[in-house]
Steps between C-alpha positions, in 0.01 A plus 500: 500500500601862439438767757305812385398812686207716417294785637131453559244742638398473870149377410664233284716391794200463726303309235793270426547419859136431551461285189824300566375431853154398383651261241763363744794592276789744520475843352782406266316191375193701446689762294667214299158349426361837391798560277462158345138572422585817328784346303315186398181692387709758325292778654620844403602719789284816486662837460545693819236746391238229484594372840476846647157549344377171629629585850323836488179338393532238766551767766192697372297179522611450864414855594162465328419193711546694823338830398164571669257726330278727710148356551339772290772500234368370164629520149303547186713394208313711245521811731875447526537484120287816459708686761820389323355620166417844650845536650677401171300747285669808639 
């Protein structure tokens, strides 16, 4: 085997530890298995921009799950479109 070092994000570190523990394997073994999966399936690594966008969208989804609207707060889609039209006319 060849020793490699890499940097991962803190959330990846937590997820890696948790998954390895749940599966009963070492973190290194889990990384090797993931790498084998990528190499065998010839999956293209996404550009950094795509990963950043996906990360942003994921964070937005998480925020949306916890956001609480006021009881009397309602949205009328058509009214929002009309308001947007009025604002964009000028």
